[in-house]
C-alpha positions in Angstrom: 54.4 87.5 -82.0 51.0 86.6 -80.7 51.2 83.4 -82.6 54.5 82.5 -81.1 53.3 83.2 -77.3 50.3 80.8 -77.9 52.7 77.8 -79.1 54.8 78.5 -76.3 51.7 78.4 -73.7 50.8 75.1 -75.4 53.8 73.2 -75.0 54.3 74.2 -71.1 52.3 73.4 -68.2 51.5 76.1 -65.6 54.9 75.8 -64.0 56.8 76.1 -66.9 57.8 72.6 -67.4 57.4 70.9 -70.8 54.1 69.2 -71.2 55.6 65.9 -71.7 57.7 65.9 -68.4 54.6 67.2 -66.6 52.5 64.2 -67.7 55.2 61.7 -66.7 55.5 63.2 -63.2 51.9 62.8 -62.8 52.1 59.2 -63.9 54.7 58.7 -61.5 52.9 60.4 -58.5 49.8 58.4 -59.5 51.9 55.0 -59.3 53.6 56.0 -56.0 49.9 56.6 -54.6 48.9 53.2 -55.9 51.7 51.5 -54.3 51.0 53.1 -50.8 47.3 52.2 -51.0 48.2 48.6 -51.9 50.6 48.2 -49.1 48.1 49.6 -46.7 45.4 47.2 -48.2 47.8 44.2 -47.7 48.7 44.6 -44.3 45.2 44.2 -42.8 44.8 41.2 -45.0 47.6 39.3 -43.8 46.6 40.0 -40.2 43.0 38.6 -41.0 44.6 35.7 -42.5 46.6 34.9 -39.3 43.5 35.5 -37.2 41.6 33.1 -39.3 44.2 30.4 -39.0 44.4 31.0 -35.1 40.7 30.7 -35.0 40.4 27.5 -37.1 43.4 25.9 -35.1 41.6 26.7 -31.7 38.1 25.4 -33.0 40.0 22.1 -34.1 41.7 21.8 -30.7 38.2 22.3 -28.8 36.6 19.8 -30.9 39.2 17.1 -30.0 38.9 18.0 -26.3 35.2 17.9 -26.6 35.3 14.4 -28.3 38.0 13.0 -25.7 35.6 14.4 -22.8 32.7 12.6 -24.4 34.3 9.3 -25.0 35.5 9.5 -21.2 32.1 10.3 -19.9 30.5 7.5 -22.0 33.1 4.9 -20.6 32.3 6.0 -16.9 28.6 5.7 -17.5 28.9 2.2 -19.1 31.3 1.1 -16.6 28.9 2.3 -13.7 26.0 0.6 -15.6 27.9 -2.7 -15.7 28.8 -2.6 -11.9 25.2 -2.1 -11.1 24.1 -4.9 -13.3 26.7 -7.1 -11.8 25.3 -6.3 -8.4 21.8 -7.0 -9.3 22.7 -10.5 -10.7 24.7 -11.2 -7.5 21.7 -10.1 -5.5 19.6 -12.2 -7.6 21.7 -15.3 -7.2 21.7 -14.7 -3.3 17.9 -14.7 -3.3 17.7 -17.5 -5.4 20.0 -19.5 -2.9 17.9 -18.2 0.1 14.8 -19.4 -1.6 16.2 -22.6 -2.6 17.4 -23.5 1.0 14.2 -22.5 2.3 12.3 -24.8 -0.1 14.7 -27.5 1.0 13.8 -27.2 4.7 10.2 -27.3 3.6 10.8 -30.5 1.9 12.5 -32.0 4.8 9.5 -30.9 7.2 7.0 -32.4 4.8 8.9 -35.4 4.6 9.0 -35.8 8.4 5.3 -35.1 8.7 4.6 -37.6 6.0 6.3 -40.2 8.0 4.4 -39.2 10.9 1.3 -39.5 9.2 2.1 -42.7 7.8 2.8 -44.3 11.2 -0.4 -42.7 12.6 -2.3 -44.3 9.7 -0.6 -47.7 10.6 -1.7 -47.3 14.3 -5.2 -46.6 13.3 -5.5 -49.5 10.9 -4.0 -51.7 13.6 -6.6 -50.5 16.3 -9.3 -51.0 13.8 -8.2 -54.5 13.2 -8.0 -55.4 16.7 -11.4 -54.1 17.7 -12.4 -51.8 20.5 -12.3 -54.2 23.4 -8.5 -55.2 22.4 -7.2 -51.7 21.8 -7.9 -50.7 25.1 -5.5 -53.4 26.6 -2.8 -53.8 23.9 0.2 -51.5 22.7 1.5 -51.6 19.5 4.4 -54.2 18.4 7.6 -53.2 19.9 6.1 -51.4 23.1 5.7 -52.6 26.6 2.3 -52.2 28.5 2.1 -51.0 31.9 -0.9 -50.0 33.7 -2.7 -47.6 31.3 0.4 -46.7 29.3 2.7 -48.0 26.5 6.5 -47.7 26.6 9.2 -47.8 24.0 12.6 -48.8 25.4 15.2 -47.5 22.9 18.1 -49.4 23.8 20.1 -47.9 20.8 23.5 -48.8 19.6 26.6 -46.5 20.2 26.1 -44.8 16.8 22.5 -44.4 17.1 22.2 -42.7 20.5 20.8 -39.3 20.8 20.6 -36.0 22.6 17.8 -35.1 24.8 16.4 -33.0 22.3 16.9 -35.6 19.5 15.3 -38.4 21.5 12.3 -36.3 22.5 11.8 -35.5 18.5 12.0 -39.2 18.0 9.2 -39.9 20.5 7.0 -37.2 19.0 7.5 -39.0 15.7 5.9 -42.0 17.0 3.0 -40.0 18.7 4.5 -40.2 22.1 7.0 -38.1 24.2 9.7 -38.8 26.7 8.6 -40.5 29.7 6.9 -38.5 32.3 7.0 -40.4 35.5 3.9 -39.9 38.0 4.5 -41.9 41.0 6.9 -44.3 42.8 5.4 -47.4 41.2 6.1 -46.1 37.6 9.6 -44.8 38.7 10.4 -48.4 39.4 9.1 -49.8 36.4 10.8 -47.3 34.3 14.2 -47.9 36.3 13.9 -51.9 35.9 13.3 -51.3 32.1 16.4 -49.1 31.7 18.4 -52.3 30.5 22.1 -52.6 30.7 22.7 -49.0 32.2 24.9 -47.9 34.9 26.8 -44.9 36.1 26.1 -42.1 33.8 25.0 -44.6 30.9 21.2 -44.2 31.1 18.1 -43.7 29.4 16.7 -40.1 28.6 13.3 -39.5 30.3 11.2 -36.3 30.1 12.6 -34.7 32.9 15.1 -31.4 32.6 16.0 -28.2 34.4 14.3 -25.1 33.4 14.3 -21.7 35.2 15.9 -23.4 38.3 13.4 -26.1 38.6 13.1 -29.6 37.3 10.4 -29.8 34.9 8.8 -32.5 33.1 7.8 -32.4 29.4 4.2 -31.9 30.1 4.8 -28.6 32.0 4.5 -29.8 35.6 7.3 -29.9 38.1 9.1 -32.5 40.0 7.4 -32.8 43.2 9.6 -35.3 45.0 13.0 -34.1 45.4 14.5 -37.1 46.8 14.0 -38.7 43.4 17.2 -36.7 41.9 20.0 -35.4 44.3 21.7 -32.9 41.8 20.2 -29.3 42.1 18.5 -28.1 38.8 20.8 -26.0 36.4 20.0 -25.0 32.9 21.6 -27.3 30.4 21.0 -30.3 32.4 18.5 -33.3 31.6 17.7 -36.5 33.6 18.5 -40.0 32.8 17.2 -43.4 34.3 19.6 -45.8 35.3 19.1 -49.5 36.2 18.9 -50.2 40.1 20.3 -46.6 40.5 17.3 -44.1 40.1 17.5 -41.0 38.3 20.6 -39.0 37.5 21.3 -35.4 35.8 23.7 -34.9 32.9 24.5 -32.8 30.0 21.5 -32.3 27.6 24.0 -32.7 24.6 25.5 -36.1 25.7 24.3 -38.9 23.5 22.1 -41.6 25.2 19.4 -44.2 24.9 15.8 -43.1 25.6 12.4 -44.0 26.8 9.1 -43.0 25.0 5.8 -43.2 26.9 2.2 -42.6 25.6 -1.2 -43.6 26.9 -3.4 -46.3 25.4 
């Protein structure tokens, strides 16, 4: 009797089920628990995979935008640099042009000065060759001698006539100036030597209107107002007309001219 009870106990579990059935149920329960755990483990993994993919995609887009912005910044920088370089080149070219113009002006001035010096040298050689006694009483070739002065009557042709300023520059190039008339005797001489002139076709002399006064090129004023009838007005200069005396005309007109220098 006791032996039978022992055998019965060995083939049954504590709930009264057969031992083989109990083992099977335990295995099924364990399998279900493992499935539940696996499902719980797989869901976070899928979420993490999606997050990683999103982060990678965002990172790629950010890198692309960064590269694009860098390219645009470099393009703007180099474009600005080229603009500044072009401005510097234009400025350098302008400075070179101004410098070239200044050099050309200096060259022309030097040429004119060289011509004046050449004429002075010729004059000095002529004076030395004539000797001290002859020099005191003789004007150079082409000049007329009257009292203690020499006069150059420049009866230029139509295309060679000059304005008052141009005529004065010509006289200065001959170591002289437009004629300054001292007295009535010299005035008559100048008028007589104003060849083939009439009306307003005369010869420039060294008298013009400045500051409301008739002023000679040596800075003195006209003292005998009967010599010229017109009132002084800026922009007017005086010509000598044969047998008619002095008249005023616009300084920009082209006329012949008379130079004067002392012996």
